[in-house]
Each structure stands twice: as C-alpha cells, then as structure tokens.
C-alpha angles and dihedrals in degrees: 000000000000117000091241092052092048091050090050092048092050092047092049092048092052091052093044101236137115120270115209110257094022133076114226132167122204102239094217093059121076116172114233125250117200128214105216142157124063096016135118093229133016111243120212112208110201143129091298091053090048093049091050104040106024114147133197122224140163086243099055099050112183093342114110105240147176132211105258092207093052093048094047094050089052085066091056107230107225092227129039088226112065146135125231123217118200107200126195127211090254093051098258108144138192124194123209129181113247092233092056103062098108111133091005120135145176115217136181120234125173095232100040099032110213110357136183118241111196112165093172093052134066114281091249088073092066095096116187130209092026114203101179144352114221124198117207114190126220093214134315131136112023090215097052116110125001122333124199121199143160123215089271108027146039103237107183148324124219125186126214091248096054092041090052091058092051098041129106125225126242136170122241116205111240101182142275134262135189140206127198113233129194093266106010145013119262121207138185136184124213125215136184123217113230133188109225133190125185126228091231089061090060100048139017090219114104103206125201089215141005141200118216122202128192136202092260091051099268110170116195124173116197137172111234108253093187101268128055121172135181133201124231108219113183103294101352144053126248130203113202107200128188090264134029088249089059096047124096121195097194109031113195106173150358125215112206115215095353123203116257094242128082132180085246087070090075090075094053097039091050094045092050093049093048092048087056092052099262119131115227131212114195115197118193116202097195115216100007112131124196092255089058093046091051094051091046092051095045093047100045100256095117109036095157095052088044090055089059094066127249114329121237117249111245134185121236120203136257123292091036098213130121100260093053093040096051091045091053092048094047098041102033087225132111118251091258088065104033091044099233111113104142142021091276099070123072108160115076117223092213129056118271127222088263090064091050090052093051091048089055094046095249130139125242137180128201115194114195143165123259095310136035101241097190121036110235137174088262129057114245123235101243126210132194129194095269096167092048094230093138095255135080096198093092090055090046090051093051090050089050091052090054088050094057091080097042097096092240116164090206128024125179121194119193114201116194111182099088090058093043093051092044091057092046103042107008140273094271099039124125091241091056092051090049088056089050088052091053095047089047089058091049091053092050092053092047091047092053090059101038117102099208145023125330126210117194113196141157125223092215141333135242138241131203123263133181091261101037125293142322143173140202099093130110099255132117094251091060100035105040116075139165122264115196128178119186141157119262118239092260095060 
C-alpha cells in the first residue's frame, strides 16, 4: 500500500469515518439489534448491552459476544415454549428452538456486523449481519396479541411474532426537507419501513363492519371499506385510522359484524327515558355473559328474564372487568375517554349519569356490595354479608326493596353472586346457574314494584378455566353480554 494511502487510511480511522476505496467501521459505533415479537419487553442489543453483558467463551474467540439465551430471556418470552428467528438484513433467516440455546451467542464483528455463533447447531444457523431477532411463542396468555371474535365465537388469535413472519413491508412517507446550496436547492424525503398484515389474511369472514378495541379501552366502530391493515410494531399491533381518534397504538381485539348495542347505551337510554319523565331501574348482573344467559333461559334457570323476550346482544368494553364495565355503563364513554380501563382505576375522568341527575335536580340511588367500586357523584348504599351465608346479594336485594319507595328517578342495583360463583366454580357450573336463578327471582320481585322502565345489563361475561372461571380477556364469552329493557309492574 502506498505511503499516502496508508496515511489517509490512518487519518480516517482516527477520525472515525469512511475513506473512499476502503471499508472502515468506527469502533465506538455498534448498530442495534432488537429482540421483538412475543415478548413482554423489547430488548435493544447495542454497544451498551455488549459492554455490560459481554461473555468470553472458547467458541467466540476474539469476537465480542453475548449469551443468546441470557439476552432473549431479558425480553421475557410470553410462553416457555417458543422459537427464535434470527433474521439478516438480506432476509436470510435461521430458526432455533428456545430450549436449545445453550452455548449460543451473538457477537459483533466489524466485517459481519452482528453474527450468530451456534457451535451446537449446523453452520447454516450462523447468520451474519443480523437485523432482528423475532420470538414466536408456542402458546401462553390467551389475551396476548390480537384476538378476533364474532358475537358468538372466538375466531382466531395471532401474536406479534407470528404476524411479523407473515407480514409484508411497506414504506410510510415521513416528510421532505430542503437545503439551499450555492448553486441549487437540495432535497430529501424520509420514509419509515412498516410491517403490515391484512385482516383478510387473518380470517375468511368478510365482515360488513368491525369494532376495534385497544389496551387502554379504545373503542372504534368502522364500516368495512374492503381493505383493513394493521402494523406490527415490536411486540404489539397498531391500527392507523384516518384520524387520531380512530387510531389505536396497542390493538387487542377485533369484533367482526358487531351487534348495534353496547353497555355504554345504558347511559343514553336511561337519560332519554328520565328526560321524558320515566323513572329507570338499572340492574347489573355482574359476570353474566350472553352464553350464560342463553343457557339459563333455555334450561329454566331464568324464567323471569325469559318472559321478557330474547335479550339483545351487547358489547362490553376492554378490559372486560368490573371497574371498566361499570364506568362505561355509568358514563356512556369508552375506557379510553372515562379513564377506567382496568381494575386499578376507580375515579372516572368524565361525569357519570349520577352527576347529570344531580345537575337536573333529580334523585338517584346506587345500591352496591361491601365497597363502592366506582367513585360517583352519589354515595352508594353499601351492604355486607350480615347473615354469613357466603353471598351479599340477599342484602343487596333487601336494600333495593327499600329503595323502591324512595321516589328515586334512577336506581341502580349491582348484584355480585353470579360473578363470584363463576370465578369459584366456573361460568357453566350448576352453582353459577343456581345463582342466576336466585338473581332472576330478585329481579322479578323488584320489577313488580318499580314504577318505570327496567334495564338489565351485565358489566362483562365469564369464560371457563381449568380451576373455575375468569374474565378480562378479549373473547366473546367475556365481551358479549345480554341487554334487556322491560316495563316495571307499575307501567
């Protein structure tokens, strides 16, 4: 090499830039690799990671390396059974089983970028110039990823990892900028690469409409325009709507051809009736999904509800738990607006129907169990299990009977035993249906004494588990509930 060229090469290396004709890599810069897919947290593998967790092994030689197993488990795979896909910048990919990562490494070399070092695997697994590592689970949490349902069936679940492997790439325009030169104007446009999957790839059903729900309780109803796509972003799904209000940055589920009714309708139906001079009794059958209601009606456990005619199907909200469901019923707003999207929140960020009542000079009663789950503008009448019979519904019923003669324009009664039994013995257990029978008899007696309209609604449903029942997942058993409106006995 000529002396001038050597001097130029040394000078360029000292400054950390590329010299034409030579390939140099600034030692201080190591491009990041991300571990994505079916993981609890995205892990960024970069120089800082290497400095902190570097390991030495007879297999890695002088290459700076990390234990692949250790780095992957920092991401928290959502299932103990998973596959790991090592993807190169040119698309070449190697798949390893998650239980066969012993003595596997990823190292950084200046000529090969990040590279896989797998002495226990065939040499073809030693991918070079790694761009991403994608984890694809073999099971795990039934609520992880994107769940697709109808009002009567769970259709499919797809995880970010599996969707990533099936996705196509597109470029999203990010804007243009310009710089004035001495003799001309120079411009550039910026794009972002996205991984996209189409709804039609996930289900053979071609819905006329859909409801999208997000992790913070976003609730978006859309007519199907013929093409709906979603972006896979690390370990979650995004839906980019036409407006910010229609966009969801952590999409949890899709309802195909949803029913028109929602538990949020209770607010508007009750408000409209009261404005027209009709008193309203709202009865909340906590934890009774539509599938439980149907079985109870068809098998004689709910004769009074059966006499009211077939209930409408209605959608609850995500997450289908009591806090979020009650807040949606009382505010008429989805969790993303009222601020209650899990069991952790209790104070709505929007007014409830009780506030509306007070503003209009009307009277309202809220009859609860032993705690007031959602803070409202009125104090709930609380009830404990005074007779120690393992349920508070009989005490709630007695308090409701007393409330019939109070002159309230709106009374809400929240029964708990169906949910309690569902958790303990299962959504379709005999004990749970006996609780439905008991609550049905309470509703009949309250209806006979109420001088107005009655709305019977559930905050959420319940699905079967190995040990009983549970709720809180995006599945039809949890999300689809009965909605019944009938006349009280005094009408």
